[in-house]
C-alpha atoms as an extended CHARMM CRD file, in Angstrom:
* protein
*
       122  EXT
         1         1  MET       CA             -0.6610000000       -7.9610000000       22.1160000000  PROA      1               0.0000000000
         2         2  LYS       CA             -0.2700000000       -4.8200000000       19.7070000000  PROA      2               0.0000000000
         3         3  LYS       CA             -3.5160000000       -2.6850000000       19.6020000000  PROA      3               0.0000000000
         4         4  ILE       CA             -4.8500000000       -1.0720000000       16.4110000000  PROA      4               0.0000000000
         5         5  LEU       CA             -7.7750000000        1.5190000000       15.8960000000  PROA      5               0.0000000000
         6         6  ILE       CA             -9.3770000000        0.9300000000       12.6800000000  PROA      6               0.0000000000
         7         7  VAL       CA            -11.4380000000        4.3920000000       11.8560000000  PROA      7               0.0000000000
         8         8  ASP       CA            -13.7430000000        4.1360000000        8.7000000000  PROA      8               0.0000000000
         9         9  ASP       CA            -17.5280000000        4.2540000000        8.0510000000  PROA      9               0.0000000000
        10        10  GLU       CA            -17.6810000000        1.4550000000        4.8210000000  PROA      10              0.0000000000
        11        11  PRO       CA            -18.7930000000       -1.7740000000        7.0590000000  PROA      11              0.0000000000
        12        12  ASN       CA            -16.7040000000       -4.2140000000        4.2470000000  PROA      12              0.0000000000
        13        13  ILE       CA            -13.6110000000       -2.4720000000        4.7970000000  PROA      13              0.0000000000
        14        14  VAL       CA            -13.9930000000       -2.4200000000        8.8210000000  PROA      14              0.0000000000
        15        15  MET       CA            -15.1780000000       -6.0550000000        8.6870000000  PROA      15              0.0000000000
        16        16  SER       CA            -12.0390000000       -7.6670000000        6.5190000000  PROA      16              0.0000000000
        17        17  LEU       CA             -9.9590000000       -5.2850000000        8.3380000000  PROA      17              0.0000000000
        18        18  GLU       CA            -10.9870000000       -6.4960000000       11.7420000000  PROA      18              0.0000000000
        19        19  TYR       CA            -10.8510000000      -10.0680000000       10.7110000000  PROA      19              0.0000000000
        20        20  THR       CA             -7.5550000000       -9.9130000000        8.9960000000  PROA      20              0.0000000000
        21        21  PHE       CA             -5.6330000000       -7.9860000000       12.0030000000  PROA      21              0.0000000000
        22        22  ARG       CA             -7.2520000000      -10.2140000000       14.7370000000  PROA      22              0.0000000000
        23        23  LYS       CA             -5.9140000000      -12.9810000000       12.7360000000  PROA      23              0.0000000000
        24        24  ASN       CA             -2.4910000000      -11.2910000000       12.6910000000  PROA      24              0.0000000000
        25        25  ASN       CA             -2.5770000000      -11.2440000000       16.6920000000  PROA      25              0.0000000000
        26        26  PHE       CA             -3.7150000000       -7.7740000000       17.1940000000  PROA      26              0.0000000000
        27        27  GLU       CA             -6.4670000000       -6.2360000000       19.5180000000  PROA      27              0.0000000000
        28        28  VAL       CA             -8.8640000000       -4.3440000000       17.3970000000  PROA      28              0.0000000000
        29        29  PHE       CA            -10.5840000000       -1.2600000000       18.1070000000  PROA      29              0.0000000000
        30        30  ILE       CA            -13.3200000000       -0.0810000000       15.4130000000  PROA      30              0.0000000000
        31        31  ALA       CA            -15.2200000000        3.4620000000       15.1630000000  PROA      31              0.0000000000
        32        32  ARG       CA            -17.1210000000        4.6780000000       12.1850000000  PROA      32              0.0000000000
        33        33  ASP       CA            -16.0800000000        8.1710000000       12.1110000000  PROA      33              0.0000000000
        34        34  GLY       CA            -13.8260000000       10.4720000000       13.8230000000  PROA      34              0.0000000000
        35        35  GLN       CA            -15.8660000000       11.4570000000       16.7270000000  PROA      35              0.0000000000
        36        36  GLU       CA            -15.9510000000        7.5920000000       17.8030000000  PROA      36              0.0000000000
        37        37  ALA       CA            -12.2240000000        7.1390000000       17.2880000000  PROA      37              0.0000000000
        38        38  LEU       CA            -11.3050000000       10.2590000000       19.6650000000  PROA      38              0.0000000000
        39        39  ASP       CA            -13.9610000000        8.6700000000       22.0680000000  PROA      39              0.0000000000
        40        40  ILE       CA            -12.2530000000        5.6670000000       22.1280000000  PROA      40              0.0000000000
        41        41  LEU       CA             -9.0380000000        7.0680000000       22.4440000000  PROA      41              0.0000000000
        42        42  LYS       CA             -9.7200000000        8.1610000000       25.4630000000  PROA      42              0.0000000000
        43        43  THR       CA             -9.4030000000        5.0800000000       27.2710000000  PROA      43              0.0000000000
        44        44  GLU       CA             -7.1820000000        3.2820000000       24.7010000000  PROA      44              0.0000000000
        45        45  LEU       CA             -3.9910000000        3.5480000000       23.5180000000  PROA      45              0.0000000000
        46        46  PRO       CA             -3.4560000000        1.7310000000       20.0520000000  PROA      46              0.0000000000
        47        47  ASP       CA              0.1120000000        1.2950000000       18.8480000000  PROA      47              0.0000000000
        48        48  ILE       CA             -1.1710000000        2.3090000000       15.3270000000  PROA      48              0.0000000000
        49        49  ILE       CA             -4.6530000000        3.7400000000       14.2250000000  PROA      49              0.0000000000
        50        50  ILE       CA             -5.9510000000        3.1410000000       10.3760000000  PROA      50              0.0000000000
        51        51  LEU       CA             -7.9170000000        6.2290000000        9.7830000000  PROA      51              0.0000000000
        52        52  ASP       CA            -10.2930000000        6.9400000000        6.4290000000  PROA      52              0.0000000000
        53        53  VAL       CA            -10.5980000000       10.5920000000        5.0010000000  PROA      53              0.0000000000
        54        54  MET       CA            -14.0660000000       10.9900000000        4.1370000000  PROA      54              0.0000000000
        55        55  MET       CA            -16.1760000000       10.2020000000        7.3610000000  PROA      55              0.0000000000
        56        56  PRO       CA            -19.4600000000       11.8770000000        8.7320000000  PROA      56              0.0000000000
        57        57  MET       CA            -19.1200000000       13.8400000000       11.9320000000  PROA      57              0.0000000000
        58        58  VAL       CA            -15.6720000000       14.6210000000       12.0730000000  PROA      58              0.0000000000
        59        59  ASP       CA            -13.2630000000       13.6920000000        8.6690000000  PROA      59              0.0000000000
        60        60  GLY       CA            -10.1190000000       12.0280000000        9.2290000000  PROA      60              0.0000000000
        61        61  TYR       CA             -7.9340000000       15.3520000000        8.5710000000  PROA      61              0.0000000000
        62        62  ALA       CA             -9.4340000000       16.9310000000       11.4960000000  PROA      62              0.0000000000
        63        63  THR       CA             -9.4510000000       13.9660000000       13.5560000000  PROA      63              0.0000000000
        64        64  LEU       CA             -5.4550000000       13.3390000000       12.8980000000  PROA      64              0.0000000000
        65        65  GLU       CA             -5.0400000000       17.2720000000       14.1870000000  PROA      65              0.0000000000
        66        66  GLN       CA             -6.5850000000       16.3240000000       17.5650000000  PROA      66              0.0000000000
        67        67  ILE       CA             -4.8120000000       13.1020000000       18.0960000000  PROA      67              0.0000000000
        68        68  LYS       CA             -1.4350000000       15.4210000000       17.3120000000  PROA      68              0.0000000000
        69        69  GLN       CA             -2.6350000000       17.4690000000       19.7550000000  PROA      69              0.0000000000
        70        70  ASP       CA             -2.5490000000       14.9480000000       22.4140000000  PROA      70              0.0000000000
        71        71  GLU       CA              0.4550000000       14.1590000000       23.9340000000  PROA      71              0.0000000000
        72        72  LYS       CA             -0.5310000000       10.3950000000       25.4050000000  PROA      72              0.0000000000
        73        73  LEU       CA             -1.4260000000       10.0100000000       21.7140000000  PROA      73              0.0000000000
        74        74  SER       CA              2.2200000000       11.3210000000       20.3590000000  PROA      74              0.0000000000
        75        75  GLY       CA              3.5390000000        7.5820000000       20.0880000000  PROA      75              0.0000000000
        76        76  CYS       CA              0.9100000000        6.2310000000       18.0860000000  PROA      76              0.0000000000
        77        77  LYS       CA              1.3230000000        5.6200000000       14.3070000000  PROA      77              0.0000000000
        78        78  VAL       CA             -1.4870000000        6.5700000000       11.5690000000  PROA      78              0.0000000000
        79        79  ILE       CA             -2.1560000000        5.5350000000        8.5180000000  PROA      79              0.0000000000
        80        80  PHE       CA             -4.5350000000        7.2410000000        6.1070000000  PROA      80              0.0000000000
        81        81  LEU       CA             -6.3400000000        4.7840000000        4.0840000000  PROA      81              0.0000000000
        82        82  SER       CA             -8.5750000000        6.7030000000        1.7700000000  PROA      82              0.0000000000
        83        83  ALA       CA            -10.2760000000        6.8120000000       -1.7230000000  PROA      83              0.0000000000
        84        84  LYS       CA             -8.9140000000       10.6040000000       -1.7650000000  PROA      84              0.0000000000
        85        85  ASN       CA             -5.9280000000       10.0660000000       -4.1470000000  PROA      85              0.0000000000
        86        86  LYS       CA             -4.8920000000       13.2010000000       -5.2300000000  PROA      86              0.0000000000
        87        87  THR       CA             -1.4340000000       14.5840000000       -4.5900000000  PROA      87              0.0000000000
        88        88  SER       CA             -2.8030000000       17.4590000000       -2.5760000000  PROA      88              0.0000000000
        89        89  ASP       CA             -4.7680000000       14.8510000000       -0.4950000000  PROA      89              0.0000000000
        90        90  ILE       CA             -1.8330000000       12.7770000000        0.3110000000  PROA      90              0.0000000000
        91        91  GLN       CA              0.4650000000       15.7080000000        0.7070000000  PROA      91              0.0000000000
        92        92  ARG       CA             -2.2520000000       17.3100000000        3.1150000000  PROA      92              0.0000000000
        93        93  GLY       CA             -2.4820000000       13.6410000000        5.2170000000  PROA      93              0.0000000000
        94        94  MET       CA              1.3370000000       13.3290000000        5.3840000000  PROA      94              0.0000000000
        95        95  ALA       CA              1.6960000000       17.1050000000        6.4220000000  PROA      95              0.0000000000
        96        96  LEU       CA             -0.7290000000       16.6170000000        9.1320000000  PROA      96              0.0000000000
        97        97  GLY       CA              1.4470000000       13.6870000000       10.8150000000  PROA      97              0.0000000000
        98        98  ALA       CA              0.6230000000       10.6340000000        9.3270000000  PROA      98              0.0000000000
        99        99  ASN       CA              3.1300000000        8.0770000000        9.0520000000  PROA      99              0.0000000000
       100       100  LEU       CA              1.6710000000        6.9950000000        5.2630000000  PROA      100             0.0000000000
       101       101  TYR       CA             -1.0070000000        7.4630000000        3.0820000000  PROA      101             0.0000000000
       102       102  MET       CA             -2.2240000000        4.4020000000        1.1830000000  PROA      102             0.0000000000
       103       103  THR       CA             -5.3390000000        4.7440000000       -1.4620000000  PROA      103             0.0000000000
       104       104  LYS       CA             -8.5380000000        2.7140000000       -1.9040000000  PROA      104             0.0000000000
       105       105  PRO       CA             -8.6500000000        0.1010000000       -3.6640000000  PROA      105             0.0000000000
       106       106  PHE       CA             -5.8100000000       -1.3640000000       -1.5170000000  PROA      106             0.0000000000
       107       107  SER       CA             -3.8830000000       -4.7870000000       -1.0340000000  PROA      107             0.0000000000
       108       108  VAL       CA             -4.7550000000       -6.1210000000        2.5130000000  PROA      108             0.0000000000
       109       109  LYS       CA             -1.3280000000       -7.7280000000        2.2030000000  PROA      109             0.0000000000
       110       110  LYS       CA              0.4750000000       -4.6990000000        1.3650000000  PROA      110             0.0000000000
       111       111  LEU       CA             -1.2730000000       -3.0480000000        4.2250000000  PROA      111             0.0000000000
       112       112  ILE       CA             -0.2540000000       -5.6550000000        6.8350000000  PROA      112             0.0000000000
       113       113  GLU       CA              3.0000000000       -5.2780000000        5.4710000000  PROA      113             0.0000000000
       114       114  GLU       CA              3.2340000000       -1.6780000000        6.2430000000  PROA      114             0.0000000000
       115       115  VAL       CA              1.1760000000       -1.7830000000        9.7230000000  PROA      115             0.0000000000
       116       116  ASN       CA              3.6950000000       -4.7460000000       10.9360000000  PROA      116             0.0000000000
       117       117  GLN       CA              6.8530000000       -2.4120000000        9.8560000000  PROA      117             0.0000000000
       118       118  LEU       CA              5.5300000000        0.6250000000       11.3970000000  PROA      118             0.0000000000
       119       119  VAL       CA              4.7180000000       -1.0740000000       14.5700000000  PROA      119             0.0000000000
       120       120  ASN       CA              7.9320000000       -3.0500000000       15.0120000000  PROA      120             0.0000000000
       121       121  HSD       CA             10.3460000000       -0.0140000000       14.6170000000  PROA      121             0.0000000000
       122       122  VAL       CA              9.3990000000        1.9100000000       17.5430000000  PROA      122             0.0000000000
């Protein structure tokens, strides 16, 4: 079973994504901010991480920087899912090593397609 970590501080997004990915046979982990995500990543190794940018404590950019410094997480695919939609925001996310940057509002169907594409092309 593929593992996914959803990192977002917006309960409605977390709930809908958790439901959707469980329905699509993923083991789902939830973090409400970057620090919680980093704590989970000490014990879990997800195939893919969906990461919001604007969160309390540690933002998505800083979280990804720390993920990329951890060798055991090097195989994790990362998708930014953020309301920050300026070209500079997207470029920053990609420069930090994200595999994809999607903006909110987003299509759940499109997100699932992208996730499946990333995890199935190892």
